N, C-alpha and C positions, 0 to 999 in steps of 0.2 A: 504494500500500500504506500509506504513512504517513497519507494522508487517511482511509483506511478505519479505521485504528487510532484515529485521533483522534475520528472519528465514534462509534465503539464506546465510547470512554472517556466522551464527552459524554453519550451515551445512558445508560450505566451510572450516571453521576453523577446525572442527572435522576431515574432510577428510585430510586436510593438516597435522594435527598432527598425524593421523594414518599412513600416508604414509612416515612420516619423519623417517629416519634411526637413528636420534638422539633421544634416549629415554628421554633426557632432555626436548624435545619439547612436549612430550605427556601430555595429560590432567591428572593431579595428582589425580583427583577423580576417574579415570578409570584405573589407573596404579597400578599394583601389583608387589611387590618385591619378588623374590625367592632366598633364600640363602641356601648354602649347596649342590649346584650342583657339580657333578663330572666334570672334564675337558672335558670328552667325551660326555656330555649331548648335545642333538641337539634340534633345535627349533621345529622340527616336533613332537617329543615325548612330548615336553612341550605343544605345541598347542593341541595335542590330549587330554592330561590330563585336561587342563584348559577349553577346549571347551565344556565339560560336564556342565559347569555352565553358559554359555552364549557365545555370538559371540565374538571371539578373532580377533582383528584387526591387531595386530602385536606382535612379540616376539623378544626380543633382549637378547643375551647371551654374557657375558663378555668373552674375550679371554685372556687379560693380565691385572690383574690377573684373572684366571678362578674361578668359584665357585659360581657365582651369575648371576641373569638376571632379566628381567622385562617382564611382559605380559600386553598388553593394551586391555581392554575390550571396547565394544561399549557402555555399560551401567554401571554406577557406582554400581548399585544394584547387578549386576552379579559379579563384582569385589569383593564386600563385601561377597557374598555367597561363592566364591572360597576361600577367605581367611579363613572364618570360617570352611569350609570343609577340606581344604588341609594343613593348618598349622600343622606341626608335623607329617604329613603323609609321605609315601614313594613316591617319584617321580623319575622316571628313576632308581629305585632300592635303593635310599638313602633317609633318612629322611631329610626333608627340612623345613626351616623357611619361612613362607609365610605371608606377611603383606603389609599394604597400606602405 
């Protein structure tokens, strides 16, 4: 029973983090930084690119100042795979820095 309650609490916490609009509340083990984005980058293009590496729960793109954002993955291993594959590659037409 205790294990079941702990699992429910962990799941509830992950859901709350994933739906939070504040990227500061996201699980740092599943959060990926993207730098070098253009000001016209949109979350749908970012989500399409990163979803090749796992389930994307949320995308946040800075407006002021523009140029960076964060992607939240469901699984930390997927986040790590995305960093390895996409760091230094072109996303939305421009080379980006991708790191955890």
